[in-house]
Each structure stands twice: as C-alpha cells, then as structure tokens.
N, C-alpha and C positions, 0 to 999 in steps of 0.2 A: 852697806848703804843701799837703799832701794833706788833703782834707776827710775827715771821719769816714765818710761814705758811700762815698767812693772807696777808703779804706783797708779798710773792711769787705768791699767787693767783691774787692779784691786778696787779702785773707786767705782769703775763701771760695774763690776760684779756686785758690789754692795748695793748700788742703786737698783740694778735689775732684780736682785733678790728681795728688794723692798717693794718694788712696783711692777705692775704688768704693762705690756705694750710700750716699752720705753727703751728698747735695746739700742736703736740708732742714736737717740738723743743722749743716752747714758755714755755710749762710746765716744761721741764727739765732745760733749761738754767736759768729760773727765780729762780729755787731752788739752782742752782750751780754757774755758772760763774757770773751772775748778782745779786747775793743775797745781795751784800753789797752796791748796788746803790739805790739811791732814785728814786721813781717812776717818779718824775718830771725830773730827769736827763735823764732817758731812753726815756721819752716822747719827750724831746728836740732833742735827737739824731734821733729818728724815724721821726721827722718832717723834717730832712735833706734828707730823701729819696724822690726822685722825684716820683710823682704819675705815674702810668701806666694805660692804658685802661684795664678795666676788661673784661675778657673773660673766661667763665666757663671752668675749667680744664686746662687752659693754664698757663705754667710757663716759656715761652720762652721770653728772653729779647731782642732777636735779630731781630724780625720782624714777618710778617705773616707766618702762617704754610701752607704747601702744603702737603696734607695727602694721596692722592691717584693718581695714574697715569691717564692721560686722553690724547686724541689727542692734546689738547692745550698744555699740559705739554711737550709732545714729541717734538713738533716743536718750541715752544717758548723759551725753556730753554736750556742752556749749563750746563752739569754736570761735576763735578770734581771727578775723580775716579783713584786710583792708578793702574797702569798696573801690571799684575801678574809677568812678567819678572823682573821688578824693585823690587817688593816685595821679590822675591827670592834672588836677588842680595843683598838687605839690610840684609837678614837673613844670607847669606853666609859670608858677610863681618862684621857681628855683628855691623851694622851701622844704622843710622836713615834715613828712606825714608821721605824726607821733600818736601814741596810744597811751591811755591812762589805765589805772588799776581796774576799772570797770570794763575794759576792753573797748572803750569808745575812742574814736579817731578824731584828730584835729590837725589841720595844717598850721605849722608854727615856724616863726623865724627867731624865736628867743625863748628862754626859760624851759629848756628841755635837756635831757642827757642822751648820749649815744651808747648803746650796748655793744661792746666789742667781745667777740667770742669765736670759738670754733664750732661750726654748725653741728658736727657730729657729736660733740660732747654735750652741748647745752640744750639742744632741742630734740634729743632722743632719736637721732638718725642712726639707729642700729636695730638689727633683727634680734630675735630672742637668743640666737646662738652665735652670731658673728657680726662683724662690722659691715654696715650697708644701709642704704636709704629706706625710709618708711615707704610703704606701698603708695604709689601715686594717687590712687583713689582717695586715700585718707589725707594726703598732703593738699589736695585740691580744696578740702574743707577749711584749711587754715591750721591754727595751733589750738589744741584742746585747752580750754580756759584753765583747768586745774593744773596743767603743766605750765602754761604761760605765767601764771601768778607766782610760780616758784622762782623763776628767774627775774620777773619784774620786781618782786619785793627785795631782791638782793641789790638792786641798783640805786635805791634811795632817791628816787625822783618821782615827781608828780606826772611828768610827761616823758615818754621814752621813745626814741627812734630805734627800731629793730630792723635790721636788713632783711630778714626773712619775711617780714610783713610788708615792708616798703618796696621790696624788689620782687614783683610777681614772677612766677615760674612759668616757663613755656612747656606745655605737655604735648606728647606725641598725638593724642587724639583730638587736639584742637583743630578747628577749621583753619584754612589758610588765612582768613581775615582775622581770626582770633590770635593766631601766632604773630601776624604782622603788628597788630595793635600792642600785644604784650611786649614784643621786641622794641617797639618804639618807646613804650613807657620805660623799659629797662634802660635804654640809652639815655632817656631824659633824666632818670635817677642818677646814672653815672655822671652826667654832666652837671648835676646839682650837688655832688658829694663834697666838693670843696666848700661850698656855702654851708652845707649841713654840718660838716665836721667843725669848721671854724666858728660857727655861731653857737654851737652847743656849749652849755655851761661846763660839761665834763664828758669824757669818755670813760666808761666803766668796763674794766677788764674782768670777765668771768672765765676762769680756767679751772679745770677739775682738780689740779694739784693745789693751786693757791687756795681754792675754796675749802680745802681740808687742813690748811696750815693754821695752827694755834700758836701764835708767837707775836711778841711785841717788838722784835728786833728787825731793823731794816736790812741787815746783812742776811739774816735768815730768809727774808722775803726775796732779796736779790738772788740768793742761791737757788731757791725753788723756782723763781721766775725763769732762770736760765734753763731749767729742766722742763718747762711747760711746753705743751703742744702749741699754745697761743703764740709763743715766740718763734715758732718754726713756720708759721703761715704767712702768706704774702699780704693779704688785705689788712691785717692789724698794723702793718707798717704805716700805711696811709692814714689810718684812723689815729694812730699815736702821733705821727709827725705833725698833723694839722690841728690837734686838739689844744684847747686852752689849758686843760688839766687832764691827767690820766690817773684814775683811781684804780688801784689793784685791790680787789676784794679778797679777803682771807676768810677763814671760818668765823671769826668773831670781830673783825676790824676791817679797816681800809687804809691803804698807804698811797700817798701821792708820789708818783714816779719821779717828779721833779725833786722832791725832798731826798729821795734815795740817790739820785744822780748828784745832787748838791753835796750830800754827805760824803759820797765817794770822792768827789773833787777835793773836799776839805782834807781827807785823810790820805789820799794817794799822792805821794811826793815825787815818785819816779816810776819808770816802767818795770822796776824790780819789785815793787810793792805787791803783796799777794792779792790785793783787790784789783790790781790794774787790769787783768783780763776781763773781769766783769764790767769795769768802767768802759773799756773799749767796746764791749758788746752793746752797752746801753746808750753811749754818747750820741750815735747817729740818730737816735729816735727823738731826742728832745733838744731844746736850745741849750747852749752852754750857759751855766749859771752866771749871774752878774758878778763881775770882779774876778773872773777866772779866764784863763786862756785854754785853748785846746791842748790837753796833755797827751792825747793819744796819737798814734801813728795814723797817717792818712795817705791815700793815693795822691793827695795834693802835693806831697813832697816830690813825687816823680813827675807830676803833671801840673805845674803851677798855673796853667791857663784855665783849668776847669773850675767851675763855680762850686761854692759850698753846698748848694742844694743837690747837685749831681753827685758830689762826693758822699753826701748822707744817703742818697738813694743807693749808690753802689755798695757802701758799707752796711747800711741798714737792711738791705735785702739779702745779704749773705745768709746762707743756711736757712732760707725761707723757701717754701714751695707752695704750689697750688695744684689742684686736680684739673684745672681748666687752663690749657696752654695760652689761650688768648688773653687771659688775665695778667700774664707777665708784662703785657703792654698796657692793658686797660687800667691796672692799678696805679700806673704812673700819672694818668691824666688828672685826677683830682689833686695830686701833689704839685703838679706843674700848672694847674688851672687851665688845662686844655679841654677841647670839646671832641668827644668821640662821635663817630657816625655809624648808624646802623648798617650792618653788612660788612664792615671792615674785618679784615683778617689780622692775625698777629703781626705780620710783616707790614701791612698797611698802617697799622697803629704806630709801629716803631718808625716807619718812614716819616709819618707826620711829626713825631717828636724830633727826629733828626732835622727835618726842614725848618721847624720852629726854633731849634737851638743848634745852628750850624757850628758854633764854636765849641759845643760839648760832645762832638762826635767821638772823640777818643774815649771819654768816660762811658758813653753809651755803648761803644764797642766792647769795653771791658765788662759791662753789665751783661751784654748778650753772650759773650764768650764764657763767662762764668756759668751762665744758665744753659749752655750748649745750644744756643739759638744761632742758626746760620743766617747771619744778617750783617751786611756791610753798610754802615751809614753813608 
C-alpha cells in the first residue's frame, strides 16, 4: 500500500514533469489539496491543459514579450497609459479608472469589471531568457496596445479596471516632486480599492494554467486552480474576498467561483471526503453558500473571540506571498476598509490595524507569526 508521503511525492513528480516553474506549488499542493486524489485522476486533468511553446523563463500566456525599448518599438506600437489628471480624478472620487477596448479611459462607479492576475504572467514582465521585469524605459510608456488587447478581450467586459494602468509606478529617475505626486496617487488608489472591488460587476481571474484548461468540469477547474500562481499571491485574496462575483477564465469558458464552492459544499459531507482539502482552501475566499454552515476547520474553534473576517484573512492568506514586504499590511486595508497613509512602514500599517481592531490582536498576531513578521499588536 502506498504511504501518503510516497503518494504525495509521486503526485508532485507528475505535476513537475508536466509543467515548468511549479516545483514549490507541486510539492505543497500534493501534500494538501490534492492528497486524496489518485495519481491517475490528476494525470487525466493535467492532460486537459493545452500545451504551450516552451521558452526559458517565460510564464506569459498572452503572447510574445517585448522587453526593452528600441526605435522600432517607438514608432511601430501604440501604448495604453492612464493620464495623470484622470488618475487624480479617480482618487478624489474614490472611483475606478477604467479602460475600454480602444484604450480610452473613463472614471466609473458602476458597469465595469476588475482584472485579477499575476503581473509577471499576464503583462509580459520577463526577459528573453529569464524571469524579470521589462526595461523601465519601456514600462514608462504604458502597455503596448497589441498586448493589452490580448488580455482585455479575455475579460468579457466593456470597461475594465487594470491595476497596472490605474496604479502608477514610481521610477528612480523621477524628480522628487514627481515621486511625491505618484506616491500620493498610489495611496489614493489603495484607499479606493474597497469601493473599486465591491462596485465592480465581477472580478476576472486570468492565470496561465487556467487559461490553458479545456474542460467543462468544476472539479477539474478546482484542481488546476489549486496549482495556479494566482492562488499563491497576496493581492488576489483582497480582490476575491470583496468581489460580487469571481470568474475563472479557462481556455474556452468561464467558471463562477461561487458555483464551485457551492458544489463542493453540496457534495462534501465530512472532513474525510476527498474534496474536503480543496473546499478548505477555497472557503475563506468567498461567502458561505446560502443554506450551508461552515464545514471546515477554523482558528475560531481555538479563539472564539475572533471575528469571521479576521479568520478569513488568516486562512485565506495562507500560502500566499508578495515580493513587496509592506504589501503584507497594505493588502489588508481594502478588506477592512481602512485608510493607508503615504510614508507608512509595514509595522506602522500593522499598528494601525491593531489599534482599529483591539479585540482581534490574537488573530493578527497569528497572521504576523505565520508570515515571519516580528510584530506584537
């Protein structure tokens, strides 16, 4: 009889042989979310992923990468970039600066979608031979329209809010005044995110694995979702938690995350059910379906004083990371509808949360300890 450890190793090897740049995710998910699946079942699901051309270091599902400016780029391409006056207007109105298919911008409070993604995958942030950002001189121009339209068309929306367009970047060669203005706009956008996410008709998840999945089965989608890079990043938690609806785009369809969670609730009868680990992973992201109770284990059992929102933060942010340390505090502000201040550090942001929620300090401490943040509320 195969031991759980040996089976997890076999599953991980299977996933790694099928996909590149997935070692850590394959190891973890094989021991957790997929531990109750047969190797043959996972192999059949992986076979439903369309193959993509191999290119060293590339994780971009949307097309060829353009990594540095050149005279050819300057005259051959049209760029999409948000005008600073409209960025300020969106901040002042606590509204979403959205873009349409023509690359035109408009400040909106309704009738738009939010694109949720991993920047490095969707927007070509990789060099010809390795993982890494596009040259800053090219990023300053915005997003090349031919590339922009590839992900815009996948979102099925007339107006789309895209973070890399609505959140201006601070560049090293900016003047002090330009840096200060850009930082203030960024803070304003952060403080508008609760409104932006909650007012949107839907949040659309674009992930390189899901975008290659050709399947009509919700369990197949749930399995691949657990392997996505999107589910390991911190900001998609806030986007998913606050959304009215979350649509998971596949190669030829779209799946409502709430429908998947509801299906899992319907079929999972106890914690021995083979889908239970997947349900446990997804439950903190969305509301419990009507007519159901929480079937998953929660820190609430050990800490009955903590609120459900802090439990969902603690559980929903497990196995998620960010390349920017301060975002470990900043990402919680839209979820809790708090206001960030320009110039705050990670610890100042966490202190503000602790001060605003003094009864939640135990759960906030668990969050920090899990993330190896030395902070005492």
